[in-house]
PDB file as gemmi writes it, atoms N, CA and C in Angstrom:
CRYST1    1.000    1.000    1.000  90.00  90.00  90.00 P 1                      
ATOM      1  N   MET A   1       7.598  10.863  -2.504  1.00  0.00           N  
ATOM      2  CA  MET A   1       6.641  10.539  -1.955  1.00  0.00           C  
ATOM      3  C   MET A   1       5.602   9.958  -2.763  1.00  0.00           C  
ATOM      4  N   PHE A   2       4.929   8.613  -2.428  1.00  0.00           N  
ATOM      5  CA  PHE A   2       3.930   8.346  -3.195  1.00  0.00           C  
ATOM      6  C   PHE A   2       2.628   8.903  -2.372  1.00  0.00           C  
ATOM      7  N   LYS A   3       1.640   9.018  -3.324  1.00  0.00           N  
ATOM      8  CA  LYS A   3       0.558   9.678  -3.226  1.00  0.00           C  
ATOM      9  C   LYS A   3      -0.637   8.877  -3.827  1.00  0.00           C  
ATOM     10  N   TYR A   4      -0.592   7.764  -3.533  1.00  0.00           N  
ATOM     11  CA  TYR A   4      -1.533   6.658  -3.670  1.00  0.00           C  
ATOM     12  C   TYR A   4      -2.590   6.476  -2.562  1.00  0.00           C  
ATOM     13  N   GLU A   5      -3.963   6.382  -2.663  1.00  0.00           N  
ATOM     14  CA  GLU A   5      -4.725   5.968  -1.627  1.00  0.00           C  
ATOM     15  C   GLU A   5      -4.247   4.882  -1.245  1.00  0.00           C  
ATOM     16  N   THR A   6      -4.246   5.038   0.519  1.00  0.00           N  
ATOM     17  CA  THR A   6      -3.631   3.868   1.176  1.00  0.00           C  
ATOM     18  C   THR A   6      -4.850   3.829   2.179  1.00  0.00           C  
ATOM     19  N   ILE A   7      -5.249   2.459   2.506  1.00  0.00           N  
ATOM     20  CA  ILE A   7      -6.431   2.149   3.485  1.00  0.00           C  
ATOM     21  C   ILE A   7      -6.002   1.242   4.575  1.00  0.00           C  
ATOM     22  N   ILE A   8      -5.747   1.880   5.791  1.00  0.00           N  
ATOM     23  CA  ILE A   8      -4.863   1.106   6.833  1.00  0.00           C  
ATOM     24  C   ILE A   8      -6.076   0.882   8.168  1.00  0.00           C  
ATOM     25  N   TYR A   9      -6.187  -0.473   8.047  1.00  0.00           N  
ATOM     26  CA  TYR A   9      -7.458  -1.119   9.294  1.00  0.00           C  
ATOM     27  C   TYR A   9      -6.702  -2.059   9.963  1.00  0.00           C  
ATOM     28  N   TRP A  10      -7.507  -2.571  11.389  1.00  0.00           N  
ATOM     29  CA  TRP A  10      -7.011  -3.620  12.097  1.00  0.00           C  
ATOM     30  C   TRP A  10      -7.734  -4.772  11.716  1.00  0.00           C  
ATOM     31  N   SER A  11      -7.026  -5.931  11.662  1.00  0.00           N  
ATOM     32  CA  SER A  11      -7.506  -7.248  11.152  1.00  0.00           C  
ATOM     33  C   SER A  11      -7.624  -8.330  12.926  1.00  0.00           C  
ATOM     34  N   GLU A  12      -8.831  -8.228  13.067  1.00  0.00           N  
ATOM     35  CA  GLU A  12      -9.029  -8.939  13.985  1.00  0.00           C  
ATOM     36  C   GLU A  12      -8.780 -10.375  13.881  1.00  0.00           C  
ATOM     37  N   GLU A  13      -8.928 -10.960  12.843  1.00  0.00           N  
ATOM     38  CA  GLU A  13      -8.499 -12.398  12.341  1.00  0.00           C  
ATOM     39  C   GLU A  13      -7.356 -12.449  12.499  1.00  0.00           C  
ATOM     40  N   ASP A  14      -6.430 -11.335  11.662  1.00  0.00           N  
ATOM     41  CA  ASP A  14      -4.558 -11.333  11.798  1.00  0.00           C  
ATOM     42  C   ASP A  14      -4.025 -11.117  12.629  1.00  0.00           C  
ATOM     43  N   GLN A  15      -5.015 -10.479  13.674  1.00  0.00           N  
ATOM     44  CA  GLN A  15      -4.259  -9.588  14.903  1.00  0.00           C  
ATOM     45  C   GLN A  15      -3.065  -8.612  14.155  1.00  0.00           C  
ATOM     46  N   ALA A  16      -3.442  -8.005  13.170  1.00  0.00           N  
ATOM     47  CA  ALA A  16      -2.428  -7.016  13.078  1.00  0.00           C  
ATOM     48  C   ALA A  16      -2.895  -5.658  12.175  1.00  0.00           C  
ATOM     49  N   TYR A  17      -2.562  -4.727  12.130  1.00  0.00           N  
ATOM     50  CA  TYR A  17      -3.065  -3.614  10.927  1.00  0.00           C  
ATOM     51  C   TYR A  17      -2.377  -3.966   9.417  1.00  0.00           C  
ATOM     52  N   LEU A  18      -3.751  -3.883   8.684  1.00  0.00           N  
ATOM     53  CA  LEU A  18      -3.249  -3.842   7.207  1.00  0.00           C  
ATOM     54  C   LEU A  18      -3.568  -2.921   6.411  1.00  0.00           C  
ATOM     55  N   ALA A  19      -2.623  -2.751   5.364  1.00  0.00           N  
ATOM     56  CA  ALA A  19      -2.959  -1.558   4.494  1.00  0.00           C  
ATOM     57  C   ALA A  19      -2.819  -1.904   3.558  1.00  0.00           C  
ATOM     58  N   GLU A  20      -3.979  -1.666   2.429  1.00  0.00           N  
ATOM     59  CA  GLU A  20      -3.781  -2.010   1.104  1.00  0.00           C  
ATOM     60  C   GLU A  20      -3.536  -0.494   0.371  1.00  0.00           C  
ATOM     61  N   VAL A  21      -3.485  -0.970  -1.207  1.00  0.00           N  
ATOM     62  CA  VAL A  21      -3.454   0.053  -2.070  1.00  0.00           C  
ATOM     63  C   VAL A  21      -4.119  -0.058  -2.899  1.00  0.00           C  
ATOM     64  N   PRO A  22      -5.140   0.101  -3.081  1.00  0.00           N  
ATOM     65  CA  PRO A  22      -6.339  -0.515  -4.199  1.00  0.00           C  
ATOM     66  C   PRO A  22      -6.024   0.110  -5.447  1.00  0.00           C  
ATOM     67  N   GLU A  23      -5.382   1.437  -5.821  1.00  0.00           N  
ATOM     68  CA  GLU A  23      -4.804   1.701  -7.083  1.00  0.00           C  
ATOM     69  C   GLU A  23      -3.691   0.514  -7.461  1.00  0.00           C  
ATOM     70  N   LEU A  24      -3.234  -0.094  -6.904  1.00  0.00           N  
ATOM     71  CA  LEU A  24      -2.152  -1.159  -7.151  1.00  0.00           C  
ATOM     72  C   LEU A  24      -2.374  -2.602  -6.800  1.00  0.00           C  
ATOM     73  N   PRO A  25      -3.303  -2.887  -7.959  1.00  0.00           N  
ATOM     74  CA  PRO A  25      -3.744  -4.303  -7.668  1.00  0.00           C  
ATOM     75  C   PRO A  25      -2.896  -5.227  -6.673  1.00  0.00           C  
ATOM     76  N   GLY A  26      -2.812  -5.755  -5.665  1.00  0.00           N  
ATOM     77  CA  GLY A  26      -2.400  -6.845  -4.965  1.00  0.00           C  
ATOM     78  C   GLY A  26      -1.314  -6.171  -3.890  1.00  0.00           C  
ATOM     79  N   CYS A  27      -1.188  -4.843  -3.923  1.00  0.00           N  
ATOM     80  CA  CYS A  27      -0.039  -4.391  -3.023  1.00  0.00           C  
ATOM     81  C   CYS A  27      -0.956  -3.892  -1.717  1.00  0.00           C  
ATOM     82  N   MET A  28      -0.110  -4.704  -0.553  1.00  0.00           N  
ATOM     83  CA  MET A  28      -0.854  -4.573   0.666  1.00  0.00           C  
ATOM     84  C   MET A  28       0.134  -5.044   1.677  1.00  0.00           C  
ATOM     85  N   ALA A  29       0.301  -4.597   2.626  1.00  0.00           N  
ATOM     86  CA  ALA A  29       1.477  -4.713   3.945  1.00  0.00           C  
ATOM     87  C   ALA A  29       0.361  -5.065   5.152  1.00  0.00           C  
ATOM     88  N   HIS A  30       1.241  -5.564   6.219  1.00  0.00           N  
ATOM     89  CA  HIS A  30       0.533  -5.429   7.373  1.00  0.00           C  
ATOM     90  C   HIS A  30       1.926  -4.931   8.766  1.00  0.00           C  
ATOM     91  N   GLY A  31       1.375  -4.794   9.601  1.00  0.00           N  
ATOM     92  CA  GLY A  31       2.222  -4.373  10.904  1.00  0.00           C  
ATOM     93  C   GLY A  31       1.595  -4.672  12.107  1.00  0.00           C  
ATOM     94  N   ASP A  32       2.374  -4.636  13.329  1.00  0.00           N  
ATOM     95  CA  ASP A  32       2.087  -4.706  14.608  1.00  0.00           C  
ATOM     96  C   ASP A  32       1.454  -3.327  14.800  1.00  0.00           C  
ATOM     97  N   SER A  33       1.617  -2.465  14.145  1.00  0.00           N  
ATOM     98  CA  SER A  33       1.383  -0.967  14.628  1.00  0.00           C  
ATOM     99  C   SER A  33       0.677  -0.491  13.414  1.00  0.00           C  
ATOM    100  N   TYR A  34      -0.009   0.658  13.639  1.00  0.00           N  
ATOM    101  CA  TYR A  34      -0.846   1.333  12.371  1.00  0.00           C  
ATOM    102  C   TYR A  34       0.797   2.287  11.920  1.00  0.00           C  
ATOM    103  N   GLU A  35       1.945   2.295  12.771  1.00  0.00           N  
ATOM    104  CA  GLU A  35       2.985   3.174  12.254  1.00  0.00           C  
ATOM    105  C   GLU A  35       3.743   1.887  11.002  1.00  0.00           C  
ATOM    106  N   ALA A  36       3.751   0.781  11.767  1.00  0.00           N  
ATOM    107  CA  ALA A  36       4.438  -0.080  11.076  1.00  0.00           C  
ATOM    108  C   ALA A  36       4.011  -0.615   9.682  1.00  0.00           C  
ATOM    109  N   ALA A  37       2.400  -0.692   9.720  1.00  0.00           N  
ATOM    110  CA  ALA A  37       1.752  -1.032   8.572  1.00  0.00           C  
ATOM    111  C   ALA A  37       2.274   0.221   7.387  1.00  0.00           C  
ATOM    112  N   LEU A  38       2.063   1.509   7.831  1.00  0.00           N  
ATOM    113  CA  LEU A  38       2.531   2.368   6.975  1.00  0.00           C  
ATOM    114  C   LEU A  38       3.863   2.195   6.344  1.00  0.00           C  
ATOM    115  N   ALA A  39       4.767   2.223   7.227  1.00  0.00           N  
ATOM    116  CA  ALA A  39       6.026   2.091   6.661  1.00  0.00           C  
ATOM    117  C   ALA A  39       6.176   0.611   5.783  1.00  0.00           C  
ATOM    118  N   ASN A  40       5.561  -0.275   6.509  1.00  0.00           N  
ATOM    119  CA  ASN A  40       5.681  -1.349   4.957  1.00  0.00           C  
ATOM    120  C   ASN A  40       4.962  -1.306   3.998  1.00  0.00           C  
ATOM    121  N   VAL A  41       3.717  -0.616   4.018  1.00  0.00           N  
ATOM    122  CA  VAL A  41       3.259  -0.549   2.739  1.00  0.00           C  
ATOM    123  C   VAL A  41       3.772   0.493   1.692  1.00  0.00           C  
ATOM    124  N   LYS A  42       4.723   1.538   2.531  1.00  0.00           N  
ATOM    125  CA  LYS A  42       5.452   2.417   1.363  1.00  0.00           C  
ATOM    126  C   LYS A  42       6.693   1.695   0.894  1.00  0.00           C  
ATOM    127  N   GLU A  43       7.118   0.519   1.837  1.00  0.00           N  
ATOM    128  CA  GLU A  43       7.875  -0.484   0.682  1.00  0.00           C  
ATOM    129  C   GLU A  43       7.194  -1.308  -0.178  1.00  0.00           C  
ATOM    130  N   ALA A  44       6.320  -1.658  -0.032  1.00  0.00           N  
ATOM    131  CA  ALA A  44       5.376  -2.184  -0.811  1.00  0.00           C  
ATOM    132  C   ALA A  44       4.605  -1.824  -2.039  1.00  0.00           C  
ATOM    133  N   ILE A  45       4.644  -0.566  -1.602  1.00  0.00           N  
ATOM    134  CA  ILE A  45       4.503   0.357  -3.374  1.00  0.00           C  
ATOM    135  C   ILE A  45       5.837   0.444  -3.770  1.00  0.00           C  
ATOM    136  N   GLN A  46       7.170   0.707  -3.130  1.00  0.00           N  
ATOM    137  CA  GLN A  46       8.114   0.938  -4.374  1.00  0.00           C  
ATOM    138  C   GLN A  46       8.425  -0.403  -4.681  1.00  0.00           C  
ATOM    139  N   LEU A  47       8.549  -1.768  -4.427  1.00  0.00           N  
ATOM    140  CA  LEU A  47       8.428  -3.078  -4.576  1.00  0.00           C  
ATOM    141  C   LEU A  47       7.515  -3.246  -6.261  1.00  0.00           C  
ATOM    142  N   TRP A  48       6.473  -2.916  -5.883  1.00  0.00           N  
ATOM    143  CA  TRP A  48       5.394  -3.137  -6.526  1.00  0.00           C  
ATOM    144  C   TRP A  48       5.450  -2.342  -8.011  1.00  0.00           C  
ATOM    145  N   ILE A  49       5.927  -0.840  -8.034  1.00  0.00           N  
ATOM    146  CA  ILE A  49       6.393  -0.055  -8.959  1.00  0.00           C  
ATOM    147  C   ILE A  49       7.394  -0.412  -9.574  1.00  0.00           C  
ATOM    148  N   ASP A  50       8.970  -0.758  -8.821  1.00  0.00           N  
ATOM    149  CA  ASP A  50       9.931  -1.433  -9.545  1.00  0.00           C  
ATOM    150  C   ASP A  50       9.513  -2.866  -9.914  1.00  0.00           C  
ATOM    151  N   THR A  51       8.824  -3.603  -9.862  1.00  0.00           N  
ATOM    152  CA  THR A  51       8.330  -4.921 -10.286  1.00  0.00           C  
ATOM    153  C   THR A  51       7.477  -4.493 -11.568  1.00  0.00           C  
ATOM    154  N   ALA A  52       6.696  -3.811 -11.664  1.00  0.00           N  
ATOM    155  CA  ALA A  52       5.736  -3.508 -12.862  1.00  0.00           C  
ATOM    156  C   ALA A  52       6.771  -2.706 -13.993  1.00  0.00           C  
ATOM    157  N   ARG A  53       7.866  -2.053 -13.431  1.00  0.00           N  
ATOM    158  CA  ARG A  53       8.618  -1.498 -14.566  1.00  0.00           C  
ATOM    159  C   ARG A  53       9.710  -2.303 -14.820  1.00  0.00           C  
ATOM    160  N   GLU A  54      10.080  -3.224 -14.059  1.00  0.00           N  
ATOM    161  CA  GLU A  54      11.138  -4.411 -14.470  1.00  0.00           C  
ATOM    162  C   GLU A  54      10.660  -5.348 -15.819  1.00  0.00           C  
ATOM    163  N   PHE A  55       9.059  -5.727 -15.716  1.00  0.00           N  
ATOM    164  CA  PHE A  55       8.631  -6.541 -16.686  1.00  0.00           C  
ATOM    165  C   PHE A  55       7.459  -5.436 -17.706  1.00  0.00           C  
ATOM    166  N   GLY A  56       7.929  -4.272 -17.726  1.00  0.00           N  
ATOM    167  CA  GLY A  56       7.180  -3.469 -18.750  1.00  0.00           C  
ATOM    168  C   GLY A  56       5.680  -3.106 -18.611  1.00  0.00           C  
ATOM    169  N   ASP A  57       5.282  -3.300 -17.540  1.00  0.00           N  
ATOM    170  CA  ASP A  57       3.962  -3.503 -16.979  1.00  0.00           C  
ATOM    171  C   ASP A  57       3.682  -2.044 -16.637  1.00  0.00           C  
ATOM    172  N   PRO A  58       2.451  -1.365 -17.009  1.00  0.00           N  
ATOM    173  CA  PRO A  58       2.113   0.166 -16.615  1.00  0.00           C  
ATOM    174  C   PRO A  58       2.335   0.487 -15.330  1.00  0.00           C  
ATOM    175  N   VAL A  59       2.595   1.505 -14.859  1.00  0.00           N  
ATOM    176  CA  VAL A  59       2.565   2.089 -13.496  1.00  0.00           C  
ATOM    177  C   VAL A  59       1.379   3.025 -13.598  1.00  0.00           C  
ATOM    178  N   PRO A  60       0.376   2.728 -13.113  1.00  0.00           N  
ATOM    179  CA  PRO A  60      -1.271   4.143 -12.605  1.00  0.00           C  
ATOM    180  C   PRO A  60      -0.255   5.278 -12.127  1.00  0.00           C  
ATOM    181  N   GLU A  61      -0.816   6.150 -12.488  1.00  0.00           N  
ATOM    182  CA  GLU A  61      -0.601   7.522 -11.845  1.00  0.00           C  
ATOM    183  C   GLU A  61      -1.583   7.643 -10.696  1.00  0.00           C  
ATOM    184  N   PRO A  62      -1.220   8.055  -9.384  1.00  0.00           N  
ATOM    185  CA  PRO A  62      -2.251   8.321  -8.558  1.00  0.00           C  
ATOM    186  C   PRO A  62      -3.250   9.072  -8.923  1.00  0.00           C  
ATOM    187  N   LYS A  63      -4.505   8.792  -8.296  1.00  0.00           N  
ATOM    188  CA  LYS A  63      -6.094   9.308  -8.466  1.00  0.00           C  
ATOM    189  C   LYS A  63      -6.051  10.894  -7.993  1.00  0.00           C  
ATOM    190  N   GLY A  64      -4.987  11.208  -6.780  1.00  0.00           N  
ATOM    191  CA  GLY A  64      -5.316  11.960  -6.138  1.00  0.00           C  
ATOM    192  C   GLY A  64      -6.399  12.222  -5.013  1.00  0.00           C  
ATOM    193  N   ARG A  65      -6.828  11.168  -4.459  1.00  0.00           N  
ATOM    194  CA  ARG A  65      -7.847  10.603  -3.614  1.00  0.00           C  
ATOM    195  C   ARG A  65      -6.915  11.144  -2.424  1.00  0.00           C  
ATOM    196  N   ARG A  66      -8.033  10.892  -1.106  1.00  0.00           N  
ATOM    197  CA  ARG A  66      -7.353  10.555   0.279  1.00  0.00           C  
ATOM    198  C   ARG A  66      -6.491  10.181   0.183  1.00  0.00           C  
ATOM    199  N   LEU A  67      -5.235  10.443   1.072  1.00  0.00           N  
ATOM    200  CA  LEU A  67      -4.002   9.609   0.692  1.00  0.00           C  
ATOM    201  C   LEU A  67      -4.105   8.158   1.955  1.00  0.00           C  
ATOM    202  N   MET A  68      -4.772   8.396   3.140  1.00  0.00           N  
ATOM    203  CA  MET A  68      -4.988   7.522   4.273  1.00  0.00           C  
ATOM    204  C   MET A  68      -6.171   7.499   5.001  1.00  0.00           C  
ATOM    205  N   TYR A  69      -6.872   6.325   4.856  1.00  0.00           N  
ATOM    206  CA  TYR A  69      -8.053   5.975   5.988  1.00  0.00           C  
ATOM    207  C   TYR A  69      -7.569   5.309   6.679  1.00  0.00           C  
ATOM    208  N   ALA A  70      -7.950   5.312   7.953  1.00  0.00           N  
ATOM    209  CA  ALA A  70      -7.851   4.976   9.054  1.00  0.00           C  
ATOM    210  C   ALA A  70      -9.132   4.577  10.217  1.00  0.00           C  
TER     211      ALA A  70                                                      
END                                                                             
């Protein structure tokens, strides 16, 4: 399980829930529901980490802050 801070909020403009992971630059996802956005961002985190490792980029350790904002 990932312990990266995740911020989930409703975007009126996109008409979707957006999930952002501030500790992983550019890592975000969306979904039609809060739960879908959370599931999608978990997949995005794994892809972000896999890509960073593939290119030899550092993967930051989670800072241990709040895991989710709503």
